[in-house]
N, C-alpha and C positions, 0 to 999 in steps of 0.2 A: 504494500500500500504506500502511496505517495501523498495523496491529498485528502484522504478521508478520515484520518485518525482523529483530528480535532472535531470535525463535524459529527462524527459518530459518537465521540465522547460527549459532546454537548447534548446530542439527542437523548442519551441515557442519563446524563448528569442532571438534566432539568427535572427528572423524576425524584431526585433526592430532596429532602425537606430542608436541610441545613445548607446555608450559602457557602460556608467554608468547605463542606463536603463536596458540593458541586464543583467548586474551583479545584479542589484536590483531585477529583475524578478526571477533570479535563486536563490538568497537568499530567496526571498519570497516563492519559491516553496518548500523549506525545513524548513523554519523558524517555522511553527506551531509545528513541532515535537521537538523543543527545550523544550517544556513543559514536555517531557519525563523525563528530569532531575528532575524536581519537583515531577513528578509522582512516580519515583523510590526512590529518596533520601529523600523526605519530606512527601509526601502523602501516601507512601507505597502501592500504587495501590488501595487506598480506593475508589476513584472516577475515573471513566473512563476518560482518558485524553482528549477525544473528547468532554467532557463537560466543559473543561477549555475555557476561552475567546479566546485563540489562535486558536480554531477550530470552532468559531461561525461566520457564514457567515455575519450576520448583522453587527458585530463589524467591519469587514474589508470593507464592503460596506460603512459604515459611515466614516471609515478612508479614503477611496477613495474620498468621497465627501469633506472631510476636505482638503485632499491633492490637490484636484482640485482648491482650493482657494489660494494655495501658489503662491505668486507673481512671483518668479523666475522660468522661464520655465524649466531649467535643473533640478532644485530641484523638481518641480512639476512632471515632467516626471518620475524621478526616484522613487518618492513616489508612484505615480500611478502604475508604473511597479511592485514595491514591493507588493502592494495590489493585483495586477493581479496575481502575482506568488502565493500568499497565497490562492487566490480563486481557482486557478488551483489545488493546493494541496488539498483543501477541496473537490473539485469536484472529484478528483481521490480517495480520501478517501471514497467517497460515493459509489464506486463500491461494495466494500465488507466490508467497515467499517461503523460505525454509525456516523451520523452527525445530529445536531439539526438545520435543515434548517429553521424551523418556530420559533425558539427562538427569542424573549421572549414571544411570543403568545402561543406557544406550546412547551413543554420541551421534547417531544418524540424524539428519535433518529431514523433516517431513513437511509436505505441502499438499493441498488439495489438487492443485493444478500446476503443471510445469509449463513455464513460459519459455518457448524456444527462442534461441538467439537468432532473430530474423533481421537484425540490423547491426551495424558495426558498434553502436553504443547500446549498452544494456537498458538504459532509461527509455530509449526509443522503442526497444522491443517490448517493454512493459506497457508503455503508453499507447501502443497500437494493438495490444492484445485485448480480447473481449472482456477479460476480467477488469480492465480499467473502467469499463462501463458500470461495474458495481460501485466503484469509487465515485464516479460522476453522479450516479443515482443517489448515493448517500449525501453528497454535497448538495444536490438539488433538493432532496428531502429536508435537510437541515435548513437550507435557505428559505424554502416555502414555509416550514414550521415557524421559523423566526419571524418572517414577514407577517404571517397570520396572527402570531401572538403580539405583534407590535402595531397592529392597525388601530387607528384612533377612533 
């Protein structure tokens, strides 16, 4: 996924009652891709960024367990919302990206659909694949929902 993480996060976060939890969920929905800075600037693309801890589901499930132990309800709710947003991100990445769902027991990467390299640059291959239509649909749904909720 390239463009749908935040819109999808917003669509789900708006169902949460607490404002801080909504913001935390949306931050979580984009946070795993902060590892792209490391991938581009330090790692030089040597390792697929979905192999970093930021994209490992078990890491975030364990973080959610730890967050559930936080004594303050507001902080606990925000921490759990952040983990929920991250797990949404990882689930969305699973459509056409690779995710190590079984890590640390199995290091293989899984995805629902494999996007073939049809262009010299991988971004173009993804942007011209039918799965990109799912992203566009999520963005349009979020935009329509936002516009409908902000009519005067």
